[in-house]
N, C-alpha and C positions, 0 to 999 in steps of 0.2 A: 504494500500500500504506500501511497505517497502523501505526506503531510507537508503543506507549505505554510501553515500558520497555526498558532494556538490562540484561541479566543476565550477569555475569561468572561463569563456571563453571570451576573449576580443581582439579587435583591438584598439590600443590606442597610436597614435604617440606622443602626448604630455603628456600623463599620466593622464588626467582628467577622461577619461572613465574607465581606469584601477582602479583608486582610488574608484570611485563610485561602480563599479562592485564588487570589492573585499570586500568593506565594507559590502555590502548586503549579499554576499555569506558567508563571515566569520561569520556574526551574525546569519544567518540561520543555518550554521553548528554547531555553539555553542548551539543554542536552540534545535536543533535536535540531538545533542550529537553524531555527526559523523565528520570524517575528512574533511578538505577543500582542494581541489586541484586547480591547475591553468593551463590554456592553453592560452598562450599569442601568438597570431599569427600576431603580428605587423610587425616583420622584415621578409625579404625574406627567411632567413635560417629556420624560424619557419614554413614556408608554403611549406614543402616538404613531408608531410605525411598526411594520412587520419585518422580521429578520429571517432571512433565508441563508443557510450555510451550505457551501459546496462540500462534496465528498472529500476534499483535500484539507478541510478545516478540522482541527481537533478542538472540540468544544468542552470546556470545563465549566459546568453549570452548577451554581450553588444558591441555596436558599436556606433561611432559618426554619427551625421547627417551632410551630405554634400549636399548643395543645395536642402534641403527638402527630401532627400532620403538617402539610404545607399551609401557609397562610391562605385561608379560603377566599379572601377578596382578591388574591393575585392569581389563583389557579386558572380562571377563565382567560386572563391575558396570556398566560404561558401557553395554554391550549390553542389559542387562536393566532398568536403572533410569533411563534418560533417554529420554523420548519427546517428539517434537515433533509438533505439529499443523499441519504445513506452516509451521513457524517458521523465519524466516530465521536463518542461522547463519554465523559467521565462525570458522574453525578455526585455532588457533595451536599450534605446538610449539616448545619451546626445545631447544637442543642445546649441548653443552659444547665448542664450537669445533672439533669434528671434522667431523661431518656429521649431518644429520637423516635421511638415507637415506630409508626408506619410512614414517617416522612420520606425516608430514602427510597423505599420501593415505590411510593406514590410518584416521586419525581422521576425515577428511572422509567416507570411504565408510561408516564405522561409523555416523556420525550420519545420513547420507542414508538408510541402511537403517532408521533409527529414526524417520523422518518429518520430519527437518529439511531445510530447503531451503538447502543450503550455497551461499553467494554469493561467498566469498573465503577465502583462507588465507594463512598466512605461517609460515616457519620462521625462528626468531630465535636468533642466537648468544648464549650466556650463559656466565657463569663455570662451569668444569667443577668438579663437586663433589669429584672425586677429587684435585685439585691446585690450589693457589692460583696456580700459574704458568700456567694454561691459561685463556684467555678472561677474565682477571681485570679487564679494563677495559670489558667489554661489559655493557650497551649504552653506546656512546660518543656523542659529538656527531653523528657521521655517521649512526649508527643512528637517533638521535632525529629528524634531518631526514627520513630515509626513512620513519620512522613517521608523521610529520606528513603527508607526501605520501600515504601509504597511507590514512590516516583521511579526508583530503579526497576521495580517490577513492571511498571507501566511502560517504560522505555523498552524493556525486553519484549513486552507483549506487542509493541508496535513495530516489530521488525519489518524492514522494507520488503523483504522477500516473501512475506506472508500476506496473501489476499485478505481484505477486511472480513469477508464472509467466513473465513476460517479461524478468525480470532475468537476464542471462547468467550461466552457471555456469562455474566454473573447470575446467581440465583435470585437476585432482586427482581428480575423480570417476571418471576412466577410466584413471588411471595404474596400472601394475602394482605389486604389493607384493612386495618382495624378502624373502628369508629374513632372520632375525636376523643381525646382524653378529657375526662370530667375533672376540672380543678376541685380540690378539696380544701376545706378550711382547717384550722388548727384542731377543731373538734372531730375531724374525720368525715364530716358531712359535706355534700356538694356546696361549693361556694359560687354563687351566681352573681357575676359582676360584668356581664356582657355589655351593659349600658354605661358602665363607669367611664368617666372621662377625666383628664388631668385638670387639676385646679391651679390657680395662680395666686401667689403671694403678691398682691398688688403693690405694696411699698417697695418690694425688691425688683419688680419688673420695670425695665427701662424702655420697653417697646422697641427693642433692637430688631425684632422680627426674625431672629435666627430660628425660633421655633416654627414660625410660619413657613419659612423656606425649607425646613428640614422634614416637615410632615409628609410622609409618603402617600397619604390620602388627600392632601390639600384641604384638611378639615379645619384648620385654625383660622379664625377671622383676622385678616391683616389690618382691619380698621380698629379692632379690639382683640388683641391676642389672648385675653382672658376667656374669650368665648370660643367654644369648639362645636359649631353647629353641625359639622359633618361626622362621618363614621370614625371611631377610634378603634384601632386594632391592638392597642396596648403595646406598641413597639418600643415606647419610651424614647424615641428619637428627640422629642421636644425636651424631655427631662435631662437627657445626657448632654444636649448641646447648649443648654442655658448657662451662660457664664456666671449668673447671679443666683442659681439654684431656686428660681422663682416658680418652677413647675413641680407639681407633686400629685400623688393620688391620695385621696382621703376616704374612698369607699371602704366601708368596714369589711365587706365580704372579700374584697381584693386584698386588703391588709392581712386578713386572716389567712388567705391562701399563701401570701408571702411568708408569713410566720411559719406555716406548715412546711414550706420549702426549706426555710432556714433551719428548721428542726431536723429534717430528714434527708436533705440532699446536699450537705456540705462535703460528704465523702467524695473521693476521687472516682468519677465515672470513667468507664472504659470506652475508648474509641473502637469503631468497628470498620474493617476494610474488606472489600469484596472484589475479587479479581476473576 
């Protein structure tokens, strides 16, 4: 097979998924001696066009895990606007130190249905956006060693003399996809915070509009950044980017879920690689 470029494709509201995706894509491009390109579809302005990849493009496609699956508001865009022409693809999902659940097979199967030839995948632990106490050291040195092994295995799998159709495909393509994870509170009962939205500490807010520009759903009112009339997917982009820490969540069910995560998921979660 012939590879003439590596393209990193990602949705990454807080930057964790982008970082991991680009690290792997750039290292693959370096070893394959081809250019590395980027498609960042995080912001609404970037989701206005369709992307078609030739069979000579190696696509490294990454998304974060939300409630054990892909972010449901983004799945229709991926299904409609990314097309492969038997393009080799590596699927990556990040997860906040709890579990990736079904996010990785969902991404692999979605891309396969869109004409990509998925050759590998990985679920990678990352800092949890809900709390600085969960996964805050990931990726660590052990992760980076495993990533280097994964990249070496990928380069070997992409041998030029081997036709793409003879490259083994991972088990992800036939794995069952479970329902969305039900968030639990500290009491072990379902925590319902679907309608929760970030609040604003008005004295701290300078109306710099960084939160407005960072929101992947375009949901924050630019005339009054304390108002969030649109959909909130709890990505925490607005909270992480605010230089004055003016954004926060106050919903009691949401805070109970965060407390449960802090109680049960500060242990080191394992990454998983599929070749």
